[in-house]
C-alpha positions in Angstrom: 127.5 96.2 137.0 127.0 92.5 136.0 124.9 91.6 133.0 122.3 88.8 132.8 120.7 87.1 129.8 116.9 87.2 129.6 115.0 84.3 128.1 114.7 86.0 124.7 118.4 86.6 124.6 118.7 90.3 125.2 121.2 91.6 127.7 120.0 93.5 130.7 121.8 94.9 133.8 121.9 92.3 136.6 120.2 93.3 139.8 120.0 91.5 143.0 116.3 92.2 143.3 115.5 90.6 139.9 117.6 87.4 140.1 118.5 87.1 143.8 122.0 87.1 145.1 124.4 84.6 143.5 124.8 81.7 146.0 127.5 79.1 146.3 126.9 76.5 149.0 130.1 76.1 151.1 129.8 72.3 150.9 129.4 72.4 147.1 132.4 74.7 146.8 134.7 72.6 148.9 133.6 69.5 147.0 134.4 71.2 143.7 137.7 72.4 145.0 138.6 68.9 146.2 137.8 67.4 142.8 139.9 70.1 141.0 142.7 69.4 143.5 142.6 65.7 142.7 142.6 66.3 139.0 145.5 68.7 139.3 147.5 66.1 141.3 146.7 63.4 138.8 147.9 65.6 135.9 151.0 66.7 137.8 151.9 63.1 138.6 151.4 62.2 134.9 153.5 65.1 133.6 156.2 64.3 136.2 156.4 60.7 135.0 156.5 61.8 131.3 159.3 64.2 132.1 161.2 61.5 134.0 160.8 59.2 131.0 162.0 61.8 128.6 165.1 62.3 130.8 165.7 58.6 131.1 165.6 58.1 127.3 168.6 60.3 126.7 171.7 58.5 125.6 173.6 57.0 128.5 170.6 57.0 130.9 167.9 54.3 131.1 167.7 52.6 127.6 164.6 50.5 128.2 161.6 52.3 126.8 159.2 49.4 127.1 160.0 48.9 130.7 159.6 52.6 131.4 156.2 52.6 129.8 155.2 49.5 131.8 156.4 51.2 135.0 154.3 54.3 134.1 151.2 52.2 133.5 151.7 50.1 136.6 152.1 53.2 138.7 148.9 54.8 137.5 147.0 51.5 137.7 148.1 51.0 141.3 147.5 54.7 142.1 143.9 54.5 140.7 143.1 51.2 142.4 144.4 52.5 145.8 142.5 55.7 145.4 139.3 53.8 144.5 139.8 51.7 147.6 140.4 54.8 149.8 137.7 57.1 148.3 135.2 55.2 146.0 133.0 58.3 145.8 135.5 60.0 143.5 134.7 57.3 140.8 131.0 57.9 140.2 131.0 55.8 137.0 131.9 52.7 139.0 128.4 52.6 140.4 127.1 51.9 136.9 128.9 48.5 136.8 128.0 47.4 140.4 127.3 43.7 140.2 128.9 43.4 136.8 132.6 44.0 137.6 133.7 40.6 136.3 132.2 41.5 132.9 133.8 44.9 133.0 137.3 43.5 133.8 137.0 41.0 130.9 136.1 43.8 128.5 138.8 46.1 129.9 141.4 43.4 129.6 140.5 42.7 126.0 141.3 46.3 125.2 143.9 47.2 127.8 146.3 44.2 127.5 146.8 44.4 123.8 147.1 48.2 124.0 149.9 47.8 126.6 151.8 45.4 124.4 
C-alpha cells in the first residue's frame, strides 16, 4: 500500500477514503509532457552540436574553433527566436519584460556580446 505523510510527520498507510484518489488532469499531464519533450529536444540538439564540434576539432577536420562556436550560438539564438515567434507561451518569463524589451535587449547585449567574443 502507498504511504502518506501526516501534518505532524508520521507515516501512515494511504487510503483512498482519507485523501481521495490521486488525480492528474489530462490537460495538465499533456502540457507537462509537451514541456518535457521540448526540453529533451533542446538538450538533444545541444548535445548533437557539441559532439559535432568535438568531431570537427580533430586534426584534419574543421580547424576553426571560433567559427564553430559562433555557428553553435547562432543556431540556438535563431532556434530560440523562431520558437518564441511560433509558441510564445513556452517562454513565460518574457511576459515580465513586456513593454521593456528595448531595455532588456540592451542589458542582454552588454553581457552577451562580450561573452561571445
